[in-house]
C-alpha positions in Angstrom: 21.0 -17.2 -1.1 19.4 -16.3 -4.4 15.6 -16.7 -4.6 14.4 -19.6 -6.7 12.0 -18.8 -9.5 9.3 -20.8 -11.3 10.3 -21.2 -14.9 7.1 -20.9 -17.0 7.1 -21.4 -20.8 4.3 -19.4 -22.3 1.8 -21.7 -24.1 1.3 -21.3 -27.8 -0.1 -23.5 -30.5 2.5 -24.5 -33.0 0.0 -25.5 -35.7 -1.6 -22.0 -35.5 1.8 -20.4 -35.6 2.8 -22.3 -38.7 -0.5 -21.4 -40.4 0.0 -17.7 -39.6 3.6 -17.9 -40.7 2.5 -19.2 -44.2 -0.3 -16.7 -44.5 1.7 -13.6 -43.5 5.1 -14.7 -44.9 6.9 -14.3 -41.6 9.3 -16.7 -39.8 7.6 -19.4 -37.8 9.3 -18.2 -34.6 7.8 -14.7 -35.1 4.4 -16.2 -35.6 4.8 -18.4 -32.6 5.8 -15.5 -30.3 2.8 -13.5 -31.6 0.4 -16.4 -30.8 1.9 -16.6 -27.3 1.0 -12.9 -26.9 -2.6 -13.5 -27.9 -2.2 -12.4 -31.6 -4.1 -15.1 -33.5 -5.4 -13.5 -36.8 -3.4 -12.6 -39.9 -4.6 -9.0 -39.7 -3.5 -8.7 -36.0 -0.1 -10.2 -36.8 0.5 -8.0 -39.8 -0.5 -4.9 -37.9 1.7 -5.9 -34.9 4.9 -6.5 -36.9 4.4 -3.6 -39.4 7.7 -1.8 -39.8 6.0 1.6 -40.2 2.6 1.5 -38.4 0.3 4.5 -38.8 -0.7 6.7 -35.8 -4.4 6.9 -36.5 -5.6 8.3 -33.2 -8.5 10.7 -33.1 -7.6 13.4 -30.5 -11.2 14.5 -30.3 -12.3 11.1 -29.0 -10.8 12.1 -25.6 -13.2 13.8 -23.3 -13.2 17.6 -23.0 -10.8 18.0 -25.9 -12.9 20.5 -27.7 -13.3 22.6 -24.5 -9.5 22.6 -24.1 -8.8 23.5 -27.7 -11.3 26.4 -27.6 -9.8 27.8 -24.4 -6.2 27.5 -25.6 -6.9 29.1 -28.9 -8.5 32.0 -27.1 -5.4 32.3 -24.8 -3.1 32.2 -27.8 -5.1 34.8 -29.7 -5.2 37.2 -26.8 -1.6 36.8 -25.6 -2.4 35.4 -22.2 0.3 34.1 -19.9 0.0 30.3 -20.0 1.7 27.9 -17.5 2.4 24.2 -18.4 2.7 22.3 -15.1 4.5 18.9 -15.5 6.2 16.3 -13.3 9.7 15.4 -12.2 10.0 12.1 -14.1 10.8 11.4 -17.7 7.2 11.4 -18.8 6.3 14.7 -17.0 9.5 16.5 -18.2 9.0 15.4 -21.8 5.3 16.3 -21.7 6.0 19.8 -20.3 8.8 20.3 -22.9 6.5 19.1 -25.8 3.6 21.3 -25.0 5.8 24.3 -24.2 7.6 24.0 -27.5 4.4 23.6 -29.5 2.6 26.6 -27.8 5.7 28.8 -28.2 5.8 27.9 -31.9 2.2 29.1 -32.0 3.3 32.4 -30.5 2.2 31.7 -27.0 3.6 33.3 -23.8 4.4 30.1 -21.9 6.0 29.3 -18.6 6.9 25.6 -18.0 6.8 24.6 -14.3 7.9 21.4 -12.6 7.3 20.5 -8.9 10.2 20.0 -6.5 10.2 16.3 -5.5 11.4 16.9 -1.9 9.6 20.2 -1.2 6.3 19.8 -3.0 6.0 16.2 -4.0 4.0 14.9 -6.9 1.5 17.0 -8.9 0.2 20.5 -8.9 -0.6 22.0 -5.5 -2.7 24.9 -4.2 0.6 26.7 -3.4 1.8 26.3 -6.9 -1.4 27.8 -8.3 -1.0 30.8 -6.0 2.6 31.2 -7.1 1.7 31.1 -10.8 -1.2 33.5 -10.3 1.1 35.9 -8.7 3.3 35.7 -11.8 0.4 36.8 -14.0 -0.7 33.4 -15.2 -4.3 33.2 -16.2 -4.4 29.7 -17.7 -2.7 26.6 -16.3 -2.4 23.3 -18.2 -1.3 20.2 -16.3 0.5 17.4 -18.1 1.1 13.9 -16.6 -0.7 15.0 -13.4 -3.8 16.8 -12.0 -6.5 14.1 -12.0 -6.5 14.1 -8.2 -5.6 17.8 -7.7 -8.8 18.7 -5.9 -7.2 21.4 -3.7 -5.3 23.0 -6.6 -8.5 23.1 -8.7 -10.4 24.8 -5.9 -7.6 27.3 -5.5 -7.6 28.1 -9.2 -11.3 28.6 -9.2 -11.0 30.9 -6.2 -8.3 33.0 -7.9 -10.0 33.1 -11.3 -7.3 31.1 -13.0 -8.6 28.6 -15.6 -7.3 25.1 -15.2 -7.0 22.5 -18.0 -6.0 19.1 -16.8 -4.3 16.6 -19.1 -3.4 13.3 -17.4 -3.3 9.6 -18.0 -3.6 8.3 -14.5 -6.9 6.6 -13.4 -9.4 9.1 -11.8 -11.1 8.7 -8.5 -14.9 8.6 -8.1 -15.0 12.4 -8.4 -13.1 14.7 -10.8 -11.5 18.0 -9.8 -13.4 21.2 -10.7 -11.5 22.2 -13.8 -12.5 23.9 -17.1 -11.5 20.7 -19.0 -10.1 17.3 -18.0 -8.6 15.5 -20.9 -7.8 11.9 -19.8 -8.3 8.7 -21.7 -8.9 6.8 -18.4 -12.1 8.7 -17.8 -15.1 6.3 -17.8 -16.8 8.5 -20.5 -13.8 8.3 -22.9 -14.8 6.9 -26.3 -11.2 6.5 -27.6 -10.4 3.0 -28.7 -6.8 3.1 -27.3 -6.4 4.4 -23.7 -2.9 3.5 -22.6 -1.0 6.7 -23.6 1.6 8.2 -21.2 1.3 11.8 -20.0 3.3 13.1 -22.9 1.1 11.1 -25.3 -2.0 12.9 -24.0 -0.2 16.3 -24.2 0.7 15.4 -27.8 -2.9 14.6 -28.7 -3.8 18.0 -27.3 -1.3 19.6 -29.7 -2.6 17.5 -32.5 -6.2 18.7 -31.7 -5.0 22.3 -31.8 -3.6 21.5 -35.3 -7.0 20.2 -36.4 -6.3 16.5 -35.7 -3.1 16.1 -37.8 -1.0 13.6 -35.8 1.5 12.5 -38.5 2.8 16.0 -39.1 3.5 16.6 -35.4 4.9 13.1 -34.9 7.9 14.1 -37.1 8.5 17.1 -34.9 8.0 15.6 -31.4 8.6 11.9 -32.0 11.8 11.9 -30.1 10.2 13.3 -27.0 7.2 11.0 -27.3 9.4 7.9 -27.6 11.5 8.9 -24.6 8.4 9.6 -22.5 6.4 6.5 -23.6 9.3 4.1 -23.0 10.4 5.9 -19.8 6.9 5.8 -18.2 6.6 2.0 -18.7 3.2 2.1 -20.3 2.1 -0.9 -22.5 4.0 -0.8 -25.8 1.0 -2.0 -27.7 -1.5 -0.4 -30.0 -0.9 3.3 -30.8 2.2 3.3 -28.5 3.9 0.9 -31.0 3.4 3.5 -33.7 4.7 6.2 -31.4 7.8 4.3 -30.5 8.7 3.1 -34.0 8.3 6.7 -35.5 10.0 8.2 -32.4 13.0 5.9 -32.6 13.4 6.9 -36.2 13.4 10.6 -35.3 15.9 9.9 -32.4 18.2 8.1 -34.8 18.0 10.6 -37.7 17.1 14.1 -36.4 16.7 14.4 -32.6 16.4 17.8 -31.0 19.8 19.2 -29.7 19.0 18.2 -26.1 18.2 14.6 -26.8 21.2 14.4 -29.3 23.5 15.6 -26.5 22.0 13.1 -24.1 22.5 10.2 -26.6 26.1 11.2 -27.0 26.8 11.6 -23.3 25.1 8.3 -22.5 27.5 6.3 -24.7 24.9 4.9 -27.1 25.7 7.0 -30.3 27.3 5.4 -33.4 24.7 2.7 -33.8 20.9 2.4 -34.2 19.2 3.4 -31.0 16.8 0.7 -29.6 14.0 0.9 -27.0 16.3 -0.9 -24.6 18.8 2.0 -24.8 16.1 4.6 -24.1 14.8 2.6 -21.1 18.1 1.9 -19.5 20.5 4.7 -20.7 18.5 7.8 -21.5 15.4 7.7 -19.2 17.4 7.0 -16.0 19.4 10.2 -16.6 16.3 12.3 -17.1 14.9 10.8 -13.9 18.1 11.3 -12.0 17.8 15.0 -12.3 14.5 15.0 -10.4 15.7 12.4 -7.9 19.1 13.9 -7.0 18.7 17.6 -7.7 16.2 19.5 -9.8 14.1 18.2 -12.7 14.5 21.6 -14.2 18.0 20.6 -15.4 16.4 17.9 -17.5 13.7 20.3 -18.8 16.3 22.9 -19.7 18.3 20.2 -21.6 15.3 19.1 -23.7 14.3 22.7 -24.5 17.9 23.7 -25.2 18.7 24.7 -28.8 22.4 25.4 -28.3 24.6 22.3 -28.9 27.4 23.4 -26.6 25.0 24.3 -23.7 23.1 21.0 -24.3 26.4 19.0 -24.0 27.1 20.7 -20.6 23.6 19.9 -19.4 23.7 16.3 -20.6 27.0 15.9 -18.7 25.3 17.3 -15.6 22.5 14.7 -15.9 25.1 11.9 -16.3 26.8 13.1 -13.1 23.4 13.1 -11.3 22.8 9.5 -12.5 26.2 8.4 -11.2 25.3 10.0 -7.9 22.0 8.2 -7.9 23.6 4.9 -8.6 26.0 5.3 -5.7 23.2 6.4 -3.3 21.1 3.4 -4.5 24.0 1.0 -3.8 24.5 2.4 -0.4 20.8 2.3 0.5 20.6 -1.4 -0.6 23.6 -2.3 1.5 22.1 -0.6 4.5 18.8 -2.3 3.7 20.4 -5.7 3.6 22.1 -5.0 7.0 18.8 -3.9 8.4 17.1 -7.2 7.5 17.6 -8.9 10.8 17.6 -12.7 11.3 14.1 -12.4 12.7 12.7 -10.6 9.7 14.4 -12.3 6.8 11.8 -15.0 6.6 8.8 -12.6 6.5 6.5 -13.1 3.4 6.7 -9.3 2.8 10.0 -7.5 3.2 9.7 -4.1 5.0 12.9 -2.1 5.5 13.2 1.4 7.1 16.1 3.8 7.3 16.6 7.2 8.8 17.7 9.7 6.2 17.3 7.4 3.2 16.9 9.4 0.0 13.2 9.7 -1.0 14.1 10.0 -4.6 15.5 6.4 -4.9 13.3 4.4 -2.6 11.2 3.2 -5.6 14.3 1.8 -7.3 15.5 0.2 -4.1 12.1 -1.4 -3.6 12.1 -2.9 -7.1 15.6 -4.3 -6.5 14.7 -5.6 -3.1 11.6 -7.4 -4.5 13.8 -9.0 -7.2 16.6 -9.8 -4.9 14.5 -11.5 -2.2 11.7 -12.9 -4.4 9.1 -11.3 -2.2 7.0 -8.0 -2.2 9.2 -5.2 -0.8 8.4 -2.0 1.1 11.3 0.5 1.4 10.6 3.4 3.8 12.6 6.6 4.2 12.3 8.0 7.8 12.8 11.7 8.3 12.1 12.5 11.9 8.4 11.8 12.6 7.6 11.6 8.9 7.9 8.5 6.7 7.7 8.2 2.9 7.6 4.7 1.4 7.6 2.9 -1.9 6.5 -0.7 -2.6 7.1 -3.2 -5.5 5.5 -6.6 -5.9 5.5 -9.9 -7.6 2.7 -10.9 -9.9 0.0 -12.4 -7.7 0.4 -10.1 -4.7 -1.7 -6.9 -5.0 0.1 -3.9 -3.5 -2.8 -1.5 -3.6 -5.1 -4.0 -1.9 -2.4 -4.5 0.8 -2.3 -0.7 1.3 -6.1 -0.5 1.5 -5.9 -3.2 4.3 -3.5 -0.8 6.2 -5.2 2.5 5.3 -6.1 3.5 8.8 -2.3 3.6 9.6 -1.5 5.8 6.5 -1.8 9.5 5.8 -1.7 8.9 2.1 -1.3 6.0 -0.2 -1.8 5.1 -3.9 -0.7 2.6 -6.5 -1.8 -0.5 -8.4 -1.2 -4.2 -8.4 2.6 -4.1 -8.8 3.7 -0.9 -7.2 2.6 1.8 -4.7 3.6 4.7 -2.5 2.7 5.9 1.0 3.3 8.5 3.6 2.7 8.0 7.3 3.9 8.8 10.9 7.1 7.1 12.1 5.3 6.0 15.4 3.1 3.6 13.4 5.9 1.8 11.5 5.8 -1.4 13.6 2.0 -1.5 13.4 2.3 -1.2 9.6 4.7 -4.2 9.6 2.3 -6.3 11.6 -0.6 -5.4 9.4 1.2 -6.2 6.2 2.2 -9.6 7.6 -1.3 -10.2 8.7 -2.5 -9.4 5.2 0.1 -11.6 3.6 -0.8 -14.5 5.9 -4.3 -14.4 4.5 -3.1 -14.6 0.9 -1.7 -17.5 -1.1 1.8 -16.0 -1.6 3.1 -16.3 -5.2 6.4 -17.7 -6.3 8.6 -15.3 -8.3 8.2 -16.4 -12.0 10.6 -16.3 -14.9 8.5 -16.2 -18.1 10.0 -18.0 -21.1 8.8 -17.6 -24.7 9.9 -20.9 -26.1 12.4 -23.8 -26.0 15.3 -23.6 -28.4 18.0 -26.1 -29.5 21.6 -24.9 -29.6 21.7 -25.5 -33.3 18.8 -23.2 -34.0 20.5 -20.2 -32.3 21.8 -18.4 -35.4 22.0 -14.8 -36.6 18.7 -15.1 -38.6 17.0 -15.6 -35.2 17.6 -11.9 -34.6 15.4 -10.9 -37.5 12.6 -13.2 -36.4 12.6 -11.7 -32.9 13.2 -8.1 -34.0 9.9 -8.1 -35.9 8.2 -7.9 -32.6 10.1 -4.8 -31.4 9.9 -2.3 -29.8 10.0 -4.3 -26.5 8.9 -3.0 -23.2 5.9 -3.1 -20.8 3.2 -5.4 -22.2 5.5 -6.7 -24.9 8.6 -7.9 -23.1 11.7 -9.0 -24.9 11.5 -12.8 -25.1 13.6 -15.1 -23.0 14.3 -18.6 -24.3 15.0 -21.9 -22.6 17.7 -24.2 -23.7 17.7 -27.5 -21.8 20.0 -30.4 -21.3 23.3 -28.6 -21.8 26.7 -29.8 -20.5 28.8 -27.1 -19.0 32.2 -27.5 -20.7 34.2 -24.5 -19.3 33.8 -21.3 -17.4 35.9 -18.2 -18.6 36.1 -15.0 -16.6 35.5 -11.7 -18.5 35.6 -8.0 -17.8 38.3 -8.3 -15.1 36.5 -11.2 -13.4 33.2 -9.3 -13.1 31.4 -11.5 -15.7 31.6 -15.0 -17.1 31.5 -16.7 -20.4 30.0 -20.2 -20.3 30.9 -22.7 -23.0 28.2 -25.3 -23.4 27.5 -28.4 -25.5 24.5 -30.6 -26.5 24.4 -33.3 -29.1 27.6 -32.1 -30.8 26.4 -28.5 -31.0 28.4 -25.9 -29.1 27.0 -22.7 -27.5 28.9 -19.8 -26.0 27.0 -17.3 -23.8 27.8 -14.5 -21.4 26.6 -14.4 -17.8 26.9 -10.8 -16.6 27.5 -9.6 -13.0 28.6 -13.0 -11.8 32.1 -13.7 -10.6 33.9 -17.1 -10.7 33.7 -17.1 -6.9 29.9 -16.8 -6.9 29.0 -19.2 -9.7 27.7 -22.4 -8.1 28.2 -24.8 -11.1 31.3 -26.7 -12.3 32.4 -28.1 -15.6 30.6 -31.4 -16.2 27.3 -30.2 -14.7 24.2 -30.6 -16.9 22.2 -27.4 -16.8 19.2 -25.6 -18.3 19.6 -22.0 -19.1 17.3 -19.0 -19.8 18.8 -16.8 -22.4 18.2 -13.6 -24.3 19.5 -12.8 -27.8 20.4 -9.4 -29.1 22.5 -7.8 -31.8 26.0 -6.6 -31.1 28.0 -4.3 -33.4 31.8 -4.9 -33.4 33.8 -2.8 -35.9 30.7 -2.2 -37.8 29.8 -5.9 -38.1 26.4 -7.1 -36.8 26.8 -10.1 -34.5 24.5 -12.3 -32.4 25.0 -11.8 -28.7 23.7 -14.4 -26.2 23.2 -13.5 -22.5 22.3 -16.0 -19.8 19.6 -14.7 -17.5 19.2 -17.8 -15.3 20.7 -21.2 -14.7 19.2 -24.4 -13.2 20.6 -27.9 -12.8 18.9 -30.5 -15.1 18.3 -32.8 -12.2 16.1 -30.3 -10.3 12.3 -30.6 -10.6 10.9 -27.2 -9.7 7.5 -28.5 -8.6 9.4 -30.3 -5.8 12.0 -27.6 -5.1 9.8 -24.6 -4.7 7.3 -26.0 -2.2 10.2 -27.5 -0.2 11.9 -24.1 0.1 8.6 -22.5 1.0 8.3 -25.0 3.9 11.8 -24.1 5.1 10.9 -20.4 5.2 7.6 -21.1 7.0 9.5 -23.4 9.5 12.1 -20.8 10.3 9.4 -18.1 10.7 7.3 -20.3 13.0 10.4 -20.9 15.2 11.2 -17.2 15.4 7.6 -16.3 16.4 7.3 -19.1 18.9 4.6 -20.9 16.9 4.4 -24.7 16.4 6.3 -25.4 13.1 5.3 -28.2 10.8 7.5 -30.2 8.5 7.2 -33.3 6.3 9.3 -36.4 7.2 11.6 -35.8 4.2 12.2 -32.2 5.4 14.0 -33.4 8.6 17.8 -33.4 8.2 20.0 -35.8 10.1 23.7 -36.0 10.7 24.2 -38.0 7.5 22.5 -35.4 5.4 24.5 -32.6 7.2 27.6 -34.6 6.3 26.7 -34.8 2.7 25.9 -31.1 2.5 29.2 -30.2 4.2 31.2 -32.4 1.8 29.4 -30.9 -1.2 30.2 -27.4 0.1 33.9 -28.3 0.6 34.0 -29.5 -3.0 32.2 -26.4 -4.2 31.7 -23.6 -1.7 29.8 -21.6 -4.3 26.9 -24.0 -3.8 26.0 -21.8 -0.9 24.8 -19.3 -3.5 22.1 -21.6 -5.0 20.2 -24.2 -3.0 19.0 -25.9 -6.2 22.7 -26.4 -7.3 23.5 -27.7 -3.8 20.6 -30.2 -3.9 21.8 -31.4 -7.3 25.3 -31.9 -6.1 24.2 -34.3 -3.4 22.1 -36.2 -5.8 18.7 -34.7 -5.0 16.0 -33.6 -7.4 14.7 -30.8 -5.2 12.4 -32.8 -3.0 15.0 -32.5 -0.1 15.5 -28.8 -0.5 13.9 -28.0 2.9 16.2 -30.5 4.6 19.2 -29.3 2.7 18.4 -25.6 3.7 18.0 -26.7 7.3 21.3 -28.6 7.1 23.0 -25.4 5.9 21.4 -23.6 8.9 22.7 -26.2 11.3 26.2 -26.0 9.8 26.2 -22.2 9.9 25.0 -22.2 13.6 27.8 -24.7 14.4 30.4 -22.5 12.9 31.2 -24.9 10.1 29.9 -22.6 7.4 30.5 -18.9 7.5 28.8 -16.4 5.3 31.3 -13.8 4.1 28.5 -11.2 3.7 28.9 -10.9 0.0 26.8 -14.0 -0.8 29.8 -16.4 -0.8 30.8 -18.6 2.0 33.9 -20.2 3.5 34.4 -23.4 5.5 37.0 -22.9 8.2 38.8 -25.9 9.6 37.0 -27.1 12.6 38.9 -26.4 15.9 37.5 -29.4 17.6 34.4 -31.5 17.4 31.2 -29.6 16.8 27.9 -30.7 18.4 25.3 -30.3 15.7 22.5 -31.4 18.1 23.0 -28.3 20.2 22.3 -25.9 17.4 19.0 -23.9 17.7 17.7 -25.3 14.4 18.5 -29.0 15.3 16.8 -28.4 18.7 13.7 -27.2 17.0 13.8 -30.2 14.7 14.1 -32.6 17.6 11.0 -31.1 19.1 9.1 -32.2 16.1 10.5 -35.7 16.2 
């Protein structure tokens, strides 16, 4: 069953929005969305929606920038061998390519170097320093890594190699011993804006080498900066908005041959490129090189000047991405099978697999957290060694959970929403117990769907696109808005794309609305024509035969009868009851949570009329006339019917109801026996 989310409409003052709309001459919706984001003055609004914002960063406001510039100029003047050490993700690859191209243009002798994800892991190592020293390198510059490279820094000092660290990750209590550490997250940094990606910091170093002229270099490296900034999911606010807007313009007008080839191979050419395209079409292909093979393929592509060679390399990255997608699907299928009946009610999902690909466990963890509506840890077991990745929901702090388990871990790191770890396989079960212990001491959050505003069907017109587009580029910290439309009557359901997607035709007060629901088949959609539903939708522009059109995509559906403040606690009680029964603890339920034969009969009848109701307990509740208060009882009734063999899960999320081969005794099912103990 799909996890139920709390729908939350972000608060904003309409009177303030109307005032700003008049003062700044922008649509009221634009002003309203800005106010919801905390933008409450005319100056802030005008700066935020500016079509061509200036990049007014001062590179020398970053700590140690003057030291780094002095040492690099000396190396360039004397013809020293310089190494640029990057990372295997989009940001690290672009940062390495950017600084390599700039230094080579200055006449530098430059060797770009990326770590091998499987063999070396993240960041510069002492072994890499030794290797580069053996190749005659006397100066190493890290990009997008190095802030925790203590052993590498010590080795560089021992060998007489100067180390310049440029990074954007938060430092620890102590800094490595390096000649210069350029990082906006240092506590002594005086820069006003600090949320650059790794390539952004490398770019500021290049700007400092040019005497501080950012605008000139932005024209040359804007495409790399936009790709890195969007790909690294840093907040698209402040200086990053200027970087993205200028960078997208470069991508659309004069990208370097490598990025031009990647755009063509990714199928997004022939129309204006948006931040969404970069995030979901270009960046995954760069990342796939490091995940499934070698990140050097991506670096070679970005540095490539030959169009034919670039086309071949872009095709190779697309093939790696296809391979990554297949491996990801296989891992998720294995993970679902690995989630036993005893573990599916845990407040934190932890799944382990022998031989799982370490390069995609982060993606799998993100999809598991979304799919189960709970924090998820995915761990790849390789003999006695384990590497894990975790993703969370807002309200459950991954890093704090890892700190709680630190005595079981060899290494860990992360932040509130994500983290990584390495450990011994022998301690896996202890880790599971400790994570559950930590979760039991927390108030576990509900997954939340954040909505920008409520719209009426009649207000959804093409001019809405322009009002929303003024807030672009969208991404981390400035998410593309979702809108709620409530009280709609579902008129008809039409399959699209060979039955893989749906088109919903809806009506309210004489106004009609047609919207696409992707990745949902007719067999898995739990609503029927005549149902009154609320939807969460996203609007975008679509180009068909050169004509700009409004496209509406449904992101979530809920029956109008359901009250989420009743539904969500009731479903939480069901989960806690099932977990208590599995663990042999004393479960507790409210009187209204206890299903009887009559309710089981109602649920069975509703499922016979619409088997798709299995997919969505909220829909099932509505179809028996409930407002969500009986959700626990309904869920338990489904458990009883399943245990009695009256409902069979097909394994693909759907269900079927076989004809009973005789009378079934519901009272003898494990769930009903546990309920009877309470009575």
